[in-house]
N, C-alpha and C positions, 0 to 999 in steps of 0.2 A: 875668484873674482867673477862678477856678473858678466855674461857675454853681451857685448854691445858692438855696434858697427866698427868702432876704432880698435876693438880688442885684437891683440896680436900675441898673447901669451900662449904657451904650449898647453897649459891646463887651466881650467876655469870652472866655475859653477854657473849654471843658468837657471832661471826660473821659467818653467814651461807649463803650459796648459795643454795637455794632450786630451783630445776629445774622447779617446778610447779609455781614459781613466775615470774612476768614480769622482763625483763632485768633491768629496772630502779630500781627495788627493790632488786637487787642482793646483795647489801652490807648492807641490813637491819640488825640492831642489834636485837637479840632475846634472851630472858631469858631462863633459863633451863626449867621452867614450860611451856613456849610457845612451845619449841621443843618437850617436852613430850606430849603436847596436839596433836601435829602433828602425833604422833604414833597412834592416834585414828581417824585420818582423813579418810573419805570415799575414798579419792584419793590414789590409790596404790603408785603412784610416790611420793607423799608427805610422806607417811609412810616409804617408802624405804629410802628416803633422810634423814629423821629424824633418822632412825636407823644408817645409815652410819655416820652421823655427831656425834652422841653420841659415836659410836664405835671409831671413830678417836680421840675423846677426851680422851678416857680411863677412864672416870669418873665412878667408880664402883657403885655409888648410882643409876645409870641408869639401873642396872641389873634387878631390880624389875619391873619398868615400861616397859622394853623391853620384859620381859618374855611372856606376852600374845601373842606377835607376833610370837613366836615359833609355834603357831597353825594357823598362817595367811593362808588364802586360796591361796594366791599368793606364789608360791614356792620360788621365788627370795627373798621375804621379810623374809620368815621363815629361809632361809639359811643365810641371812645376820644377822638375829637376833641370830642365833646359833653361828656364828663366833664372833659376838660382845660379847656374854656371855663368850665365851672362852677367848677372849682378856682381858676382865675385870679381870678375875681370874688368868690368866697367865701373866698379865702385858705386853702384847705384842699385836700387831695389826695383826690379821689373815685375809687374803683376798684371795678369789679364783682368782680374777683379779682386776686390777685397770686400769681405762681408763683416759687418759689425752688427751683432744681435740679429743675425740672419738676414740683414738688409744689405744689398750691394751698395757700397759707398764709392767704389772706383770701378769703372768698366772700361777696359782698353783691350779690344779683341786682338790687337797685333803689336804687342810691345817690341818684339824682335825686329819687325819691319820698321817701326818708328825709330828704334836705336840705329838701324842700318842707315836710315835717312839722315842721321846725325853727322855723316861725313867724317872728317878728320877728328872730330871729337869722340868718335866711337872706335877707339883702338884699345886692344887689351893692355892692361897696365903692367903685364909681365908675361913670361912664358906660360902658355896654356898646356897642361899635361896631355900627353898623347891619348890617354884613355878618354878624356873629355872629347877630343876631336873625333875619335873612333865612334863614340856613342852618338854624337851628332850626325855623323854620316849615316848611321843606321836609321835615324829618324826620317831621312829623306825618302825612305820607302814606306813610311807610315800609311795605314789605310785611309785616314781622313786627310782631305786636301789641305784644310787649314793648318794642321800640324806639319804637314810636309813643307808648306810654304814658309811657316815661321821657323822651322828647323833649318831650312836653306839659308834664310837671312841670318840666323844665329851662327851658322857655320861660316858664312861670309865675313862675319865680324871676328870670330874667335880663331879662325884658321889663317888669318892674314900673315903672309911671309914678310920677314924683315929685309932679307937680302937675296938668299937663294933657298928654294924649298928643300926640306930634308926628306929622308926616307919615309917618314910618317905621313907625308902628303900624298902618297900613292892612293890611299883610300879616298882622299878628298877629290883628286882628279876623277877617279872612277865614279864616285857618287854624283858629282856635278855633271859629268858627261851623260850618265844615265838619266839625270833629271831633265836634260835637254830633250829627252824622248818621252817625258811624262804625257799622258793623255790630256791633261788640263793645262790650258795656256798660262794660268797664273803660276803654276809650278815651273813651267819651262822658262818663263820670264825671270823668275827668282833665281833659277839655276844659272842663267846667262849672266845676270848682274853679279851674283856671288862669285862666279868664275873670275870676272875681272877684278872684283874687290880683293879676293884672296891673294892674287898675284900682282897687284898693281905696284908693289914696292920691290918686285924682283929686280935685280941688277939687269938693266935693259941690254939686250932683250932676254926674256926668260928662255931657258934652254932645257932640253931633255926630252926623251921619248914620250914621257907621260904628258908633258906640256904640249907636245905636238899633237897627241891624241885628243886632248881637250880643245886645243886651238882648231884642229880640223873638224871636231864636232860642232864648234861654234860656227865655222864657215859653212858647214852643211846646213845649219839652222837658219842661214840667210834665206832659205827657201820656205821657211815656216809660213803657213797660210794666214797666221794672225799678225797684223801689223804691229801690235803692242809687243809681241814677242820679238819680232825683227828689230824693233828699236832697242829692246833690252840686249839682244845679241850684239848689235853694233856698239852699245855701251861696253859690253864685256870685252869685245875684241879691242876696243880703244884702250881700255885700262890694262889689258894684257899686253898691248903693243906687239901683237903677233905678226911678225914680218911675213910669214908665209901666206898671210891673208891678203897681201897687197894687191896681187893680180885680180883676185876675186872681187875685192872691194872696188878696184878701178873699173872693172866690167860692170859691177852693180851700179856705181855712180853714173857711168856713161849711159846706162839703161834708164835709170830713174830720172836723171837730168834736173828735176826740180821737186820741190815739196819737202816735207819733214824728213822722209827717208833719205833723200839725196843729201840733205844737209848733214844728217847724222853720219852718213857714209863718208862725206868729206871730213867731218870731224875725226872719225876713226883713222882715216889716212893721215890727217894732220898730227894726230897723237903718235902715230908710228914714225912719221917723218923719214921715210925711205928716200934715198937719192933718186930712185927711178920715178918718184912722184913729183919731182920739181916742175916739169912742164905743166902738169895738171894744176899744181898750186899757183903757178904764174897765171894760167888761164882763169882760175877761179877769182883772181883779184879784180876781174872785170864784172863780177856779179854785184848785185845791189844788196843782198841780204847781209846784215852785220855778222851773223853766225858764219857765213861763208868766208867773209873777209878775215875774220879772226882765225878760223881754221887754216886758211891758206898761209897767212903770215907765220903762224905757229909752225906749220909744216916746213916752211922754208928755213926757219931757224933750226929746227930739229935735224933737218937734212944737212945743216952746216953750210948753207949757201949764203955767205955774207953779202955778196954783191946783190943778190935778189932781195935780201932783207932791206938793204939800203934803198933799192928802187921802190920796194913796197912802202917803206916809211914815207918816201917822198910822195907817192901817189895817194897815200891815205892821210896826208898831213891835214887835210881839211875835215876829216871825219870827226864827228862830235859824239858818236855813240860810245859810251864808256866801255862796252865789250871790245870794240875795235881798238880804241885808244890804248886800253890795257894790253891787248894782244900785241900791238906794235912795241910797247914798252918792254914786254917780256922778250920778244924776238931780239930787240936791240941788246938787252942784257945777256941773253943766251949766247949770242955770237960774239960778245965782247966789244960791241960797236960803241955803245953809249951806256954809261951807268944810269940805270933807271930804278935802282933799289928804293929810293925815297918814294917814287910814285907807286911801286908795288906795295910797299909797307902801308902807305896812306890808304890805298884801296882796300886793305883788309878791314877797315872800319865802315865801308859802304854797305848798305843793305842789299844792293844789287850787284856788288862786285867782290864781296869778301870770299866767296867760294872760288872764284876764278883766281883771285890774288893768292889764296892759300895754296891752290894747286901749283901755281907758278913758283912760289917761294920754296915749296917742298921739292919740286923738281930741280931747282937750282941747288938745293941741298946744303950740306954742312959748310961750304965756303961762305954762305951768306948768313949763317946762324948768329955770328957775333954782331953783325949789323942789325939783325932783327931784335936781338936781346937789348942792344943799345937804344933801340927806338921805344922800348916799353914805357919808360917814365913819362914821356911827352905825348904818348898816344892817347886817343879817346878811349873811353871804357869799352866800347864795342871792339875797337882795334886791339886793345890789350888782350881781350879774351881770345880773339882769333889768332893773334901772333903767338900767344902762349901755346895754343894748340899746335901751331906750326913747330915751335921749339920742342914740343913733346915728341915730334917725329924726327927732326933733323938736328936737334941740340945735343950737346955732350957735356962733359965735366966743366968746360970753360963757361958754359951758360948757366950752370947751377946757381951761382950767386945772384944773378938777376932774377931767376925764377923763385929762389927762396925769399928774396925781398918781396916778390909779388904774392907770396903766400899770405902776406899781411895786408893785402889790398883791401880798401874799404868796401869794395863791391864784392859780395859773397860769391857770386858766380865766377868772378875773375880769380879770387883767392883759391876756390875749389879747383879751377882749371890748372892753376900753378901747382897745387899739391899733386894732381894727377900727372902733370908733366915731369915733375921731379921724380915721382915713383917710376915712371916709364924709363927715364934715363938711368936711374940707379939699378933698375932690374936687368939692364942689358949685360 
């Protein structure tokens, strides 16, 4: 059969145009094994064309054979291999550029970064082979900055942990910690953000000697001279929920006092939600910035201080900023004070609240999955898409019927999201 994106058969025939072949042979039929053999060709052009052909097919079984080319001495091939691996596990085609008749038709210099910015929609659809992860870690030491940065974001996507890191993640910790010492700020920022992304779904808190080394490296990077890097470091610590950082963050917050860095520090403390931070959260409720109020009430909820959440809800009752209103709703739901699931689900359809709502629903986890699935039929198109992404993370077998029904949604993007969510759940 002809290799196409949906193809999943063990053997097939594909039509290829290999630039290294004579024109008369341009329509030659090649088997999967023959194309895989081209990956080992001494001719760089043949290797590049083979990677591109397999990437275009979307055939996930090509991930293993392509993995060695992540270390190819030809940067073009290593980069194409990286984008191919991302495409296999995100079920999309990532390209820096596409040429038709030697003319660039698509130019996107940072596909991995853009995918990383996709948030909860950018999750691997199944287990990523260890050889792919190892290959990506090697690219974090690439000579060119652009490739190092893209590889770091690709690693941040494909190395994400579902519950607890396995032995194969030792190389990931080491590579990201080394990336925090890169001479270029863009690479350091990417390493910090990827560190948080990889381990954001660890059973809280993430534990282990390697996690501590990475967490300590992030804390040390709070002294980075570049503010953009510091902001990325705070994001990484927040997603990692690294409890050993609490004292350093508290000192940093008290030193900064105001401004974006202070607010990001408070957010990191709120994400960790350590009991020792409760007095700081209570004091932060007197601030005027919506981001500070949200972080404070979140922190109180995560610290399990139900009485303080009750008091915060009363003091913030007149707030109209959606960020704060939603934060209070999450806090009340988190401590079991008031059911606010309807509000959180509804917020998933808002242009300025959907990311916050997704984070909350995913943190609340499997216990709310059935309620989220039940909300799909009546939800707006935007909300259905975002709620389906949530179910792809926290859903299980009980939510498959609702997701399989959504595969027939009249909106193509919603149907595609449902297909991806079903695949993720079935792959566990």
